[in-house]
C-alpha positions in Angstrom: 153.2 62.3 -177.3 151.7 65.3 -176.2 152.6 68.3 -178.6 153.8 71.8 -176.8 151.1 74.5 -177.3 151.8 77.1 -179.6 149.2 79.4 -178.1 147.8 79.9 -174.7 144.2 79.4 -175.9 145.4 75.8 -176.4 145.5 75.5 -172.7 142.2 74.6 -170.8 143.4 76.3 -167.7 144.1 79.7 -169.4 140.6 79.4 -171.4 138.8 79.4 -167.9 141.0 81.9 -166.7 140.5 84.2 -169.5 136.6 83.9 -169.6 137.0 84.5 -165.7 138.6 87.7 -166.4 136.3 88.7 -168.8 133.3 88.1 -166.6 134.9 90.2 -163.9 136.1 93.1 -165.9 132.4 93.7 -167.5 131.1 93.6 -163.9 133.8 95.8 -162.0 134.2 98.4 -165.0 130.3 98.7 -165.2 130.2 99.0 -161.8 132.6 101.8 -161.2 131.1 103.9 -164.1 127.4 103.7 -162.4 129.0 104.5 -159.0 130.7 107.5 -160.5 127.5 108.6 -162.2 125.0 108.0 -159.2 127.4 110.0 -157.1 127.8 112.8 -159.6 123.8 113.0 -160.0 122.8 112.6 -156.2 125.5 115.6 -155.6 123.9 117.6 -158.3 120.3 116.9 -157.8 119.8 115.9 -154.0 122.4 117.8 -152.5 121.9 120.8 -155.1 125.7 121.1 -155.7 127.4 123.4 -158.3 129.3 121.7 -160.9 132.8 122.2 -159.4 131.6 121.2 -156.2 129.9 117.9 -157.4 133.2 117.3 -159.5 135.3 117.6 -156.4 132.9 114.7 -154.8 134.2 112.6 -157.8 137.6 113.2 -156.7 136.7 112.3 -153.0 135.2 109.0 -154.5 138.9 108.1 -156.1 140.4 108.8 -152.6 137.9 106.6 -151.0 138.7 103.7 -153.3 142.5 104.5 -153.0 142.9 104.6 -149.3 142.3 100.6 -148.8 144.8 100.1 -151.7 147.1 101.9 -150.1 146.9 100.4 -146.6 146.2 96.7 -147.8 148.4 96.3 -151.2 151.5 94.9 -149.3 149.3 92.4 -147.2 147.8 91.3 -150.7 151.0 90.6 -152.1 152.2 88.7 -149.4 149.0 86.5 -149.3 149.3 86.1 -153.0 152.7 84.6 -152.4 152.0 82.5 -149.7 148.5 81.0 -150.6 146.9 79.3 -153.3 146.2 82.3 -155.9 143.2 80.5 -157.2 141.6 80.7 -153.7 142.5 84.3 -152.9 141.2 85.3 -156.3 138.1 83.3 -156.0 137.0 84.3 -152.6 137.8 87.8 -153.2 135.7 87.9 -156.1 133.0 86.3 -154.2 133.0 89.0 -151.5 133.1 91.6 -154.5 129.6 89.9 -155.6 128.3 90.4 -152.2 129.1 94.1 -152.5 127.4 94.2 -156.0 124.1 92.7 -154.3 124.3 95.5 -151.5 124.5 98.3 -154.4 121.4 96.8 -156.2 119.5 96.2 -152.9 120.0 99.8 -151.8 119.4 101.3 -155.1 116.3 99.3 -155.6 115.0 100.6 -152.2 115.6 104.2 -153.2 118.6 104.9 -150.8 120.4 107.6 -152.3 122.9 109.3 -150.4 126.6 110.2 -150.7 127.9 108.6 -147.4 126.3 105.4 -148.7 128.1 105.5 -152.2 131.6 106.4 -151.0 130.9 103.3 -148.2 130.5 100.9 -151.0 133.0 102.3 -153.1 135.7 101.9 -150.4 134.4 98.2 -149.8 134.7 97.6 -153.4 138.3 99.0 -153.5 139.1 97.2 -150.3 138.1 93.6 -152.2 139.7 94.2 -155.3 143.1 95.1 -153.8 143.3 91.3 -153.2 142.3 90.1 -156.6 144.8 92.0 -159.0 148.0 90.3 -157.3 146.7 87.1 -157.1 145.0 87.1 -160.6 148.0 88.8 -162.2 150.6 86.0 -161.0 148.3 83.1 -162.1 148.9 83.4 -165.8 152.5 82.9 -165.7 151.8 79.6 -163.8 149.5 78.2 -166.3 151.2 79.0 -169.5 154.9 78.4 -170.5 157.3 81.2 -170.2 157.7 81.7 -174.0 154.0 82.3 -174.2 153.7 85.0 -171.5 153.8 87.9 -174.0 150.8 86.4 -176.0 149.0 85.4 -172.7 149.5 89.2 -171.7 148.1 90.3 -175.0 145.1 87.9 -174.7 144.5 88.8 -171.1 144.5 92.4 -172.3 141.9 91.7 -174.7 139.7 90.3 -171.9 140.3 93.3 -169.8 139.5 95.6 -172.9 136.8 93.9 -174.1 135.2 93.8 -170.7 136.0 97.6 -170.3 134.0 98.0 -173.6 131.1 95.8 -172.8 130.7 96.7 -169.1 130.4 100.4 -169.3 128.3 100.5 -172.4 125.9 97.9 -171.4 125.7 99.2 -167.7 125.1 102.7 -168.9 122.1 101.4 -171.1 121.0 99.2 -168.1 120.8 102.2 -165.7 118.9 104.2 -168.0 116.5 101.7 -168.1 116.3 100.7 -164.4 118.5 102.1 -161.9 119.4 98.9 -159.9 119.6 96.5 -162.7 123.5 97.1 -163.6 124.2 95.9 -159.9 122.2 92.6 -160.4 123.9 92.0 -163.6 127.3 92.7 -161.9 126.5 90.0 -159.0 125.9 87.3 -161.5 129.0 88.0 -163.5 131.2 88.1 -160.4 129.6 84.9 -159.4 130.5 83.1 -162.6 134.0 84.8 -162.4 134.5 83.3 -159.0 133.5 79.9 -160.0 135.7 79.8 -163.1 138.8 80.8 -161.3 138.2 78.4 -158.5 137.7 75.5 -161.3 141.6 76.0 -162.4 143.9 73.2 -161.8 146.5 73.1 -159.1 149.3 75.8 -159.6 152.8 74.8 -159.2 154.3 75.7 -155.6 155.8 79.3 -155.2 157.4 79.3 -152.0 160.8 80.8 -152.3 164.0 81.1 -150.3 162.2 83.5 -148.0 159.2 81.2 -147.2 160.0 81.0 -143.5 160.5 84.6 -143.2 158.3 86.5 -141.1 155.5 88.3 -143.1 156.8 91.8 -142.4 160.3 90.7 -143.7 158.7 89.1 -146.8 156.8 92.4 -147.4 159.7 94.5 -147.1 161.8 92.4 -149.4 159.2 92.8 -152.2 159.5 96.7 -151.8 163.4 96.1 -151.6 163.5 93.9 -154.9 161.7 96.7 -156.6 163.5 99.7 -155.3 166.8 98.1 -156.1 166.1 97.3 -159.8 166.1 100.5 -161.8 164.5 99.1 -164.5 161.4 97.7 -162.7 161.3 100.8 -160.7 161.1 102.8 -163.9 158.6 100.9 -165.6 156.2 100.9 -162.7 156.8 104.4 -161.8 156.2 105.7 -165.4 152.7 104.3 -165.5 152.0 105.9 -162.0 152.9 109.3 -162.6 151.7 109.5 -166.3 148.4 108.4 -165.3 148.1 110.2 -162.1 148.4 113.4 -164.3 146.5 112.4 -167.4 143.6 110.4 -166.2 140.4 112.1 -167.8 138.0 109.2 -166.7 137.0 110.5 -163.2 135.6 113.9 -165.2 133.6 111.7 -167.7 130.4 112.1 -165.4 130.9 116.2 -165.7 131.2 116.1 -169.6 128.5 113.4 -170.1 126.0 115.3 -168.0 127.0 119.0 -168.2 129.3 119.8 -171.1 128.5 117.1 -173.9 125.2 116.7 -172.5 124.8 113.1 -173.7 123.6 111.4 -170.2 124.5 108.1 -168.6 123.9 106.5 -172.1 126.7 108.7 -173.6 128.6 108.3 -170.5 128.9 104.4 -171.2 129.8 105.0 -174.8 132.7 107.4 -173.5 133.9 104.9 -170.7 134.0 102.1 -173.4 135.7 104.1 -176.2 139.3 104.0 -174.6 138.9 100.3 -174.3 137.8 100.1 -178.1 141.1 101.6 -179.2 143.0 99.1 -176.6 141.0 95.9 -177.4 142.0 96.6 -181.3 145.8 97.2 -180.4 145.9 94.0 -178.0 144.2 91.8 -180.7 146.9 92.8 -183.1 149.8 92.2 -180.6 148.3 88.8 -179.7 149.0 88.1 -183.3 152.0 89.9 -183.8 153.5 90.9 -180.4 156.0 93.7 -180.1 159.7 92.3 -180.4 162.1 95.2 -181.1 162.8 98.7 -179.2 160.2 97.8 -176.7 161.3 100.4 -174.3 161.1 103.1 -176.5 157.6 102.2 -177.8 156.5 102.1 -174.3 157.5 105.8 -173.6 156.3 106.8 -177.2 152.6 105.3 -176.1 152.8 107.1 -172.7 153.3 110.4 -174.9 150.8 109.6 -177.1 148.3 109.0 -174.4 148.9 112.5 -172.9 148.5 114.2 -176.3 145.1 112.3 -176.6 144.0 113.4 -173.4 144.6 116.9 -174.0 142.8 116.8 -177.1 139.8 115.2 -175.6 139.7 117.9 -173.1 139.1 120.6 -175.8 136.8 118.5 -177.8 133.1 119.9 -177.9 131.9 117.5 -180.5 130.5 113.8 -178.8 132.0 111.9 -182.1 135.3 113.6 -181.9 135.4 113.1 -178.2 134.8 109.4 -178.8 137.5 109.2 -181.3 140.1 111.0 -179.0 139.2 108.6 -176.1 139.7 105.7 -178.4 143.1 106.7 -179.7 143.9 107.3 -175.9 143.1 103.9 -175.0 145.2 102.5 -178.3 148.2 104.4 -177.2 147.8 103.3 -173.4 147.6 99.7 -174.2 150.9 99.7 -176.0 152.6 101.0 -172.9 150.6 98.7 -170.7 151.5 95.6 -172.7 155.2 96.4 -172.8 155.3 97.3 -169.4 153.2 94.1 -168.2 155.6 92.0 -170.3 158.7 93.4 -168.8 157.7 93.1 -165.2 156.3 89.7 -165.5 159.2 88.3 -167.1 161.8 90.2 -165.2 160.5 88.9 -161.8 161.2 85.7 -160.3 158.2 83.5 -159.2 158.6 83.5 -155.6 158.5 87.4 -155.3 156.0 87.6 -158.5 152.9 88.2 -156.1 154.5 90.9 -154.0 155.8 92.7 -157.3 152.4 92.2 -159.0 150.7 93.9 -155.8 153.4 96.9 -155.9 152.7 97.3 -159.7 148.9 97.1 -159.1 149.4 99.7 -156.2 150.9 102.1 -158.6 148.0 101.4 -161.2 145.6 101.9 -158.8 147.3 104.9 -157.1 147.6 106.5 -160.7 143.6 105.6 -161.3 142.2 106.6 -158.1 144.6 109.5 -157.0 144.5 110.6 -160.6 140.6 110.9 -159.7 141.3 113.0 -156.7 144.0 115.1 -158.7 141.4 115.8 -161.5 138.5 116.5 -158.9 140.7 119.2 -157.1 142.1 120.4 -160.5 138.4 120.8 -161.8 137.3 122.7 -158.9 140.2 125.1 -159.8 140.5 125.1 -163.1 137.3 123.8 -164.6 136.9 120.3 -166.1 138.2 121.4 -169.6 141.5 122.8 -167.9 141.9 120.0 -165.5 142.1 117.5 -168.4 144.4 119.3 -170.6 146.7 119.9 -167.7 146.9 116.4 -166.9 147.5 115.5 -170.5 150.4 118.1 -171.2 151.7 116.7 -167.7 151.9 113.1 -169.0 153.8 114.3 -171.7 156.2 116.1 -169.4 156.5 112.9 -167.3 157.5 110.7 -170.2 160.4 112.9 -171.2 161.5 113.3 -167.7 161.4 109.6 -167.2 163.4 108.7 -170.3 166.1 111.1 -168.7 165.9 109.6 -165.4 165.9 106.0 -166.3 167.9 105.4 -169.4 167.6 101.6 -168.9 164.1 101.9 -170.3 165.3 103.4 -173.7 168.1 100.6 -173.7 165.4 97.8 -173.5 165.3 96.4 -176.9 163.5 93.3 -176.3 161.6 91.5 -173.5 164.6 89.6 -172.2 165.6 90.0 -168.6 167.3 93.4 -168.1 169.0 92.7 -164.7 170.5 89.9 -162.7 167.6 88.4 -160.7 168.5 88.5 -156.7 167.0 87.3 -153.5 164.7 89.7 -152.6 165.8 89.8 -148.8 169.3 90.3 -149.4 
């Protein structure tokens, strides 16, 4: 008689999936850091732009990555619900590998230009929009429902560990040889693709609307989220808080011109939030949150805003790293709670579409947050933009606690609503 697993790591498919996420995260987070630093450095050195003008280019970079996400997210969610999620995530990751190879070859050849970097960033954003909903919907298919919170915490460890290793490693690699980070990313993405494609067959996830026309199914996913205030509150809280409070877009400005620590320091600053988040994720994989989860999510977002503002005024590299680590720890609490609530409160037949919508909100908060930061930096300076964003995130938390009292009432991860057919 085979005993029931007591941990996700006892499941072979989950171990392969976890390693796939780790390899992909190291590659993609490292690539994003290097593309941003390259673009800012090219704007300052080759195009002789001022600091505000070059910072604005970082905002445009976020916009270039967001536009494909905005246009293709509804389609990617439908694809994740209609086709084998292993193949969707695996093939998209393989395409991302070719983009990394393109960046490596162009950097090696000395092709430094803003249009080229913007084009590669847009292609990277296009591919990643298909990876997130498929990969996010895989974990609930390979672990029992009772282990999903632990699986989410372990997946967060993979993400945060990759987000620590990727920026730090790629920053040092770039300082050594500018094209080396992209060659490394291509190898890691190839490994990630192979691992996810090696997973066993997933359960069928076609729901009652399987025969519906694609447009109706896409609209059904949005209707499902819109009609469930609890899910809507969870998803939009992250959207607006990070949209205002994101400081990562301006880290190249702090690294190059404010703290003057170069690409190596930039890698450490990009890794610092992930260090704090990884510590919290490791703790919650051992002792998951169980009580007053809604209140803890809101407090986590407020603390994230406070640490963002503190980072903005710091002029000590060590203190800046500490504030970024605390920022990541606070963000991890809210992300863990939100991810668990969204996954456990969504039927499997619509999970891909809901994951895509959640992913769109995350991407909008990150990429549009970069655009907002770039514009704000051009108007207020880098310090003013970061402080403004941190205070804004705190205000959003207070407003959302008032607009969505359902969030405060969430005591556990048990479903907060009656699950409906998304097309009714």
